[in-house]
TORKOLVEX-293103 format. One record per residue: z, y, x of N, C-alpha, C in turn; residue number from 0. Coordinates in steps of 0.1 Angstrom, whole numbers, plus 5000, padded with zeros to 4 digits. Layout:
N
+------+------+------+------+------+------+------+------+------+------+
|  nc3 |  nc2 |  nc1 | cac3 | cac2 | cac1 |  cc3 |  cc2 |  cc1 | roke |
+------+------+------+------+------+------+------+------+------+------+
|    Z |    Y |    X |    Z |    Y |    X |    Z |    Y |    X |  NUM |
...
+------+------+------+------+------+------+------+------+------+------+
***
This chain:
123
+------+------+------+------+------+------+------+------+------+------+
|  nc3 |  nc2 |  nc1 | cac3 | cac2 | cac1 |  cc3 |  cc2 |  cc1 | roke |
+------+------+------+------+------+------+------+------+------+------+
| 5003 | 4991 | 5013 | 4996 | 5003 | 4997 | 4997 | 5008 | 5004 |    0 |
| 4992 | 5021 | 5005 | 4984 | 5034 | 5019 | 4993 | 5047 | 5011 |    1 |
| 5006 | 5051 | 5018 | 5015 | 5061 | 5005 | 5017 | 5070 | 5020 |    2 |
| 5014 | 5081 | 5017 | 5009 | 5096 | 5029 | 5018 | 5103 | 5022 |    3 |
| 5031 | 5103 | 5032 | 5047 | 5118 | 5021 | 5042 | 5129 | 5034 |    4 |
| 5042 | 5139 | 5030 | 5036 | 5153 | 5035 | 5057 | 5158 | 5031 |    5 |
| 5056 | 5160 | 5044 | 5071 | 5171 | 5044 | 5069 | 5181 | 5043 |    6 |
| 5061 | 5188 | 5049 | 5059 | 5199 | 5043 | 5058 | 5209 | 5036 |    7 |
| 5054 | 5195 | 5023 | 5057 | 5201 | 5008 | 5067 | 5201 | 5001 |    8 |
| 5069 | 5216 | 4992 | 5084 | 5217 | 4986 | 5088 | 5206 | 4973 |    9 |
| 5077 | 5191 | 4977 | 5079 | 5192 | 4965 | 5090 | 5171 | 4969 |   10 |
| 5097 | 5171 | 4965 | 5104 | 5165 | 4970 | 5099 | 5147 | 4975 |   11 |
| 5102 | 5141 | 4987 | 5101 | 5128 | 4992 | 5097 | 5115 | 4983 |   12 |
| 5109 | 5116 | 4970 | 5113 | 5108 | 4961 | 5091 | 5108 | 4948 |   13 |
| 5091 | 5119 | 4946 | 5082 | 5126 | 4932 | 5071 | 5121 | 4943 |   14 |
| 5070 | 5126 | 4962 | 5059 | 5119 | 4958 | 5054 | 5105 | 4965 |   15 |
| 5062 | 5094 | 4965 | 5058 | 5087 | 4960 | 5054 | 5076 | 4955 |   16 |
| 5062 | 5084 | 4940 | 5062 | 5082 | 4925 | 5045 | 5084 | 4917 |   17 |
| 5044 | 5100 | 4920 | 5030 | 5103 | 4921 | 5023 | 5095 | 4925 |   18 |
| 5019 | 5095 | 4936 | 5011 | 5085 | 4943 | 5010 | 5069 | 4941 |   19 |
| 5018 | 5064 | 4933 | 5020 | 5048 | 4931 | 5017 | 5049 | 4915 |   20 |
| 5021 | 5062 | 4904 | 5011 | 5067 | 4897 | 4995 | 5061 | 4900 |   21 |
| 4990 | 5071 | 4906 | 4977 | 5072 | 4911 | 4964 | 5060 | 4905 |   22 |
| 4978 | 5049 | 4922 | 4970 | 5038 | 4926 | 4971 | 5028 | 4913 |   23 |
| 4976 | 5028 | 4905 | 4983 | 5029 | 4894 | 4967 | 5028 | 4877 |   24 |
| 4967 | 5047 | 4880 | 4954 | 5048 | 4874 | 4942 | 5048 | 4878 |   25 |
| 4941 | 5040 | 4890 | 4926 | 5043 | 4896 | 4927 | 5028 | 4900 |   26 |
| 4932 | 5019 | 4893 | 4935 | 5006 | 4896 | 4934 | 4991 | 4906 |   27 |
| 4936 | 5005 | 4918 | 4945 | 5000 | 4932 | 4958 | 4990 | 4929 |   28 |
| 4966 | 4991 | 4916 | 4977 | 4984 | 4922 | 4974 | 4983 | 4897 |   29 |
| 4974 | 4962 | 4894 | 4975 | 4951 | 4886 | 4988 | 4950 | 4879 |   30 |
| 4987 | 4951 | 4866 | 5001 | 4946 | 4863 | 5001 | 4936 | 4868 |   31 |
| 5012 | 4931 | 4876 | 5023 | 4925 | 4879 | 5025 | 4919 | 4892 |   32 |
| 5014 | 4932 | 4895 | 5013 | 4928 | 4913 | 5031 | 4932 | 4918 |   33 |
| 5028 | 4935 | 4927 | 5044 | 4930 | 4936 | 5048 | 4949 | 4945 |   34 |
| 5057 | 4957 | 4939 | 5052 | 4967 | 4955 | 5064 | 4959 | 4970 |   35 |
| 5057 | 4970 | 4970 | 5065 | 4962 | 4984 | 5086 | 4965 | 4984 |   36 |
| 5092 | 4957 | 4992 | 5105 | 4962 | 4988 | 5115 | 4975 | 4991 |   37 |
| 5124 | 4978 | 4981 | 5128 | 4987 | 4990 | 5140 | 4988 | 5005 |   38 |
| 5136 | 4992 | 5013 | 5143 | 4984 | 5023 | 5125 | 4980 | 5036 |   39 |
| 5111 | 4975 | 5032 | 5097 | 4977 | 5036 | 5090 | 4981 | 5037 |   40 |
| 5094 | 4989 | 5019 | 5085 | 5008 | 5020 | 5094 | 5015 | 5030 |   41 |
| 5109 | 5011 | 5031 | 5112 | 5028 | 5036 | 5108 | 5026 | 5057 |   42 |
| 5108 | 5012 | 5061 | 5107 | 5021 | 5072 | 5094 | 5022 | 5073 |   43 |
| 5082 | 5011 | 5061 | 5068 | 5023 | 5066 | 5065 | 5033 | 5066 |   44 |
| 5078 | 5041 | 5057 | 5073 | 5051 | 5061 | 5087 | 5064 | 5059 |   45 |
| 5091 | 5060 | 5068 | 5109 | 5060 | 5075 | 5105 | 5077 | 5067 |   46 |
| 5114 | 5072 | 5064 | 5116 | 5073 | 5054 | 5135 | 5069 | 5043 |   47 |
| 5144 | 5078 | 5040 | 5155 | 5072 | 5035 | 5154 | 5054 | 5026 |   48 |
| 5162 | 5048 | 5022 | 5158 | 5037 | 5017 | 5167 | 5036 | 4997 |   49 |
| 5171 | 5051 | 5001 | 5174 | 5052 | 4986 | 5167 | 5067 | 4982 |   50 |
| 5159 | 5070 | 4987 | 5149 | 5081 | 4988 | 5140 | 5069 | 4978 |   51 |
| 5128 | 5058 | 4983 | 5125 | 5048 | 4979 | 5135 | 5043 | 4965 |   52 |
| 5145 | 5038 | 4970 | 5148 | 5041 | 4956 | 5153 | 5041 | 4947 |   53 |
| 5152 | 5060 | 4944 | 5154 | 5067 | 4937 | 5130 | 5067 | 4928 |   54 |
| 5125 | 5063 | 4938 | 5115 | 5064 | 4935 | 5114 | 5052 | 4923 |   55 |
| 5116 | 5045 | 4925 | 5116 | 5030 | 4920 | 5129 | 5032 | 4905 |   56 |
| 5137 | 5035 | 4904 | 5143 | 5042 | 4897 | 5135 | 5048 | 4889 |   57 |
| 5127 | 5057 | 4892 | 5120 | 5067 | 4882 | 5109 | 5056 | 4872 |   58 |
| 5101 | 5051 | 4884 | 5095 | 5050 | 4882 | 5096 | 5033 | 4864 |   59 |
| 5104 | 5030 | 4873 | 5115 | 5021 | 4859 | 5118 | 5025 | 4849 |   60 |
| 5127 | 5036 | 4848 | 5122 | 5044 | 4838 | 5116 | 5048 | 4825 |   61 |
| 5100 | 5048 | 4837 | 5089 | 5056 | 4826 | 5078 | 5044 | 4820 |   62 |
| 5084 | 5040 | 4829 | 5081 | 5026 | 4825 | 5072 | 5020 | 4831 |   63 |
| 5063 | 5020 | 4838 | 5056 | 5015 | 4849 | 5065 | 5005 | 4856 |   64 |
| 5068 | 5004 | 4863 | 5074 | 4994 | 4868 | 5088 | 4988 | 4862 |   65 |
| 5080 | 4972 | 4867 | 5099 | 4964 | 4864 | 5106 | 4962 | 4877 |   66 |
| 5119 | 4956 | 4878 | 5123 | 4955 | 4888 | 5133 | 4941 | 4886 |   67 |
| 5134 | 4931 | 4892 | 5138 | 4920 | 4889 | 5147 | 4916 | 4899 |   68 |
| 5165 | 4914 | 4895 | 5169 | 4910 | 4908 | 5168 | 4898 | 4913 |   69 |
| 5169 | 4907 | 4924 | 5172 | 4892 | 4936 | 5151 | 4889 | 4931 |   70 |
| 5138 | 4892 | 4925 | 5126 | 4891 | 4930 | 5119 | 4901 | 4937 |   71 |
| 5121 | 4910 | 4929 | 5112 | 4921 | 4929 | 5114 | 4930 | 4931 |   72 |
| 5101 | 4945 | 4932 | 5089 | 4954 | 4919 | 5087 | 4948 | 4912 |   73 |
| 5073 | 4945 | 4896 | 5067 | 4947 | 4897 | 5060 | 4961 | 4886 |   74 |
| 5045 | 4960 | 4892 | 5039 | 4969 | 4880 | 5042 | 4964 | 4868 |   75 |
| 5040 | 4970 | 4859 | 5044 | 4969 | 4841 | 5036 | 4969 | 4837 |   76 |
| 5029 | 4959 | 4826 | 5023 | 4961 | 4815 | 5017 | 4978 | 4811 |   77 |
| 5012 | 4986 | 4818 | 5011 | 5002 | 4812 | 4999 | 5000 | 4809 |   78 |
| 4993 | 5017 | 4799 | 4985 | 5025 | 4797 | 4977 | 5032 | 4808 |   79 |
| 4964 | 5030 | 4815 | 4964 | 5038 | 4821 | 4957 | 5049 | 4812 |   80 |
| 4957 | 5046 | 4800 | 4952 | 5060 | 4793 | 4965 | 5065 | 4786 |   81 |
| 4980 | 5067 | 4791 | 4992 | 5075 | 4794 | 4986 | 5080 | 4802 |   82 |
| 4985 | 5066 | 4811 | 4988 | 5076 | 4820 | 4980 | 5089 | 4828 |   83 |
| 4962 | 5089 | 4825 | 4957 | 5100 | 4829 | 4962 | 5112 | 4817 |   84 |
| 4965 | 5111 | 4803 | 4968 | 5122 | 4800 | 4979 | 5126 | 4802 |   85 |
| 4994 | 5114 | 4807 | 5003 | 5125 | 4814 | 5001 | 5131 | 4830 |   86 |
| 4998 | 5128 | 4833 | 4991 | 5136 | 4850 | 4985 | 5145 | 4844 |   87 |
| 4974 | 5141 | 4833 | 4964 | 5157 | 4820 | 4970 | 5172 | 4816 |   88 |
| 4982 | 5168 | 4813 | 4998 | 5174 | 4810 | 5008 | 5183 | 4821 |   89 |
| 5004 | 5176 | 4833 | 5007 | 5180 | 4841 | 5006 | 5193 | 4847 |   90 |
| 4988 | 5192 | 4848 | 4983 | 5198 | 4854 | 4974 | 5212 | 4844 |   91 |
| 4978 | 5204 | 4828 | 4980 | 5217 | 4826 | 4987 | 5224 | 4828 |   92 |
| 5002 | 5222 | 4827 | 5014 | 5229 | 4829 | 5017 | 5244 | 4842 |   93 |
| 5009 | 5232 | 4854 | 5008 | 5241 | 4864 | 4997 | 5260 | 4868 |   94 |
| 4985 | 5247 | 4852 | 4976 | 5262 | 4858 | 4981 | 5270 | 4849 |   95 |
| 4990 | 5269 | 4838 | 4999 | 5280 | 4830 | 5004 | 5284 | 4839 |   96 |
| 5013 | 5279 | 4848 | 5023 | 5289 | 4858 | 5008 | 5296 | 4867 |   97 |
| 5004 | 5294 | 4869 | 4989 | 5302 | 4883 | 4989 | 5311 | 4873 |   98 |
| 4980 | 5316 | 4858 | 4981 | 5321 | 4842 | 4993 | 5334 | 4840 |   99 |
| 4997 | 5324 | 4848 | 5008 | 5337 | 4840 | 5014 | 5355 | 4856 |  100 |
| 5015 | 5342 | 4868 | 5018 | 5353 | 4878 | 5004 | 5356 | 4882 |  101 |
| 5001 | 5357 | 4878 | 4987 | 5363 | 4878 | 4985 | 5370 | 4873 |  102 |
| 4992 | 5377 | 4862 | 4987 | 5379 | 4852 | 5003 | 5392 | 4855 |  103 |
| 5010 | 5387 | 4864 | 5025 | 5393 | 4865 | 5025 | 5403 | 4882 |  104 |
| 5011 | 5397 | 4883 | 5009 | 5401 | 4904 | 4991 | 5415 | 4897 |  105 |
| 4991 | 5415 | 4884 | 4981 | 5426 | 4879 | 4968 | 5420 | 4875 |  106 |
| 4968 | 5407 | 4879 | 4951 | 5397 | 4876 | 4947 | 5399 | 4865 |  107 |
| 4935 | 5412 | 4861 | 4929 | 5401 | 4850 | 4921 | 5393 | 4845 |  108 |
| 4924 | 5391 | 4835 | 4915 | 5376 | 4829 | 4902 | 5378 | 4838 |  109 |
| 4900 | 5387 | 4840 | 4883 | 5387 | 4839 | 4880 | 5378 | 4857 |  110 |
| 4890 | 5384 | 4865 | 4890 | 5386 | 4881 | 4900 | 5370 | 4881 |  111 |
| 4910 | 5363 | 4869 | 4912 | 5352 | 4871 | 4898 | 5340 | 4870 |  112 |
| 4897 | 5341 | 4864 | 4881 | 5331 | 4855 | 4869 | 5337 | 4871 |  113 |
| 4867 | 5338 | 4872 | 4859 | 5339 | 4885 | 4867 | 5333 | 4895 |  114 |
| 4884 | 5331 | 4895 | 4891 | 5325 | 4909 | 4889 | 5310 | 4904 |  115 |
| 4888 | 5307 | 4890 | 4887 | 5293 | 4887 | 4874 | 5285 | 4892 |  116 |
| 4864 | 5296 | 4886 | 4855 | 5293 | 4884 | 4851 | 5285 | 4909 |  117 |
| 4852 | 5299 | 4910 | 4855 | 5292 | 4928 | 4856 | 5287 | 4932 |  118 |
| 4872 | 5280 | 4923 | 4877 | 5268 | 4928 | 4869 | 5252 | 4933 |  119 |
| 4866 | 5259 | 4912 | 4858 | 5246 | 4908 | 4843 | 5244 | 4915 |  120 |
| 4838 | 5251 | 4925 | 4825 | 5254 | 4930 | 4821 | 5244 | 4942 |  121 |
| 4842 | 5252 | 4950 | 4845 | 5251 | 4963 | 4841 | 5241 | 4972 |  122 |
+------+------+------+------+------+------+------+------+------+------+
***
């Protein structure tokens, strides 16, 4: 499993792990009943605390993406990839809304903002 941690991001490490595992599930790289690396193995591989990996796995389990079987491991649960995609769209929508609000606080007009978005999309 290829997870990349960016220590310079303001996003907590456990959230980076959660987001990347969700992306792997959405893309079909992780399928139902695939076993995730153990907490100890992944923490060594990523050179992060085992508690951080445990927090990521607990978060994924709370959201229904994985199931942990005591003494056996953590497995990808049956899930609806469309629901995951919808969740990610909502997160992006919230981020865009924050950007729009910030631009208005900074005095950027809607036309200037639209031009910026178009430039970014063409990028």
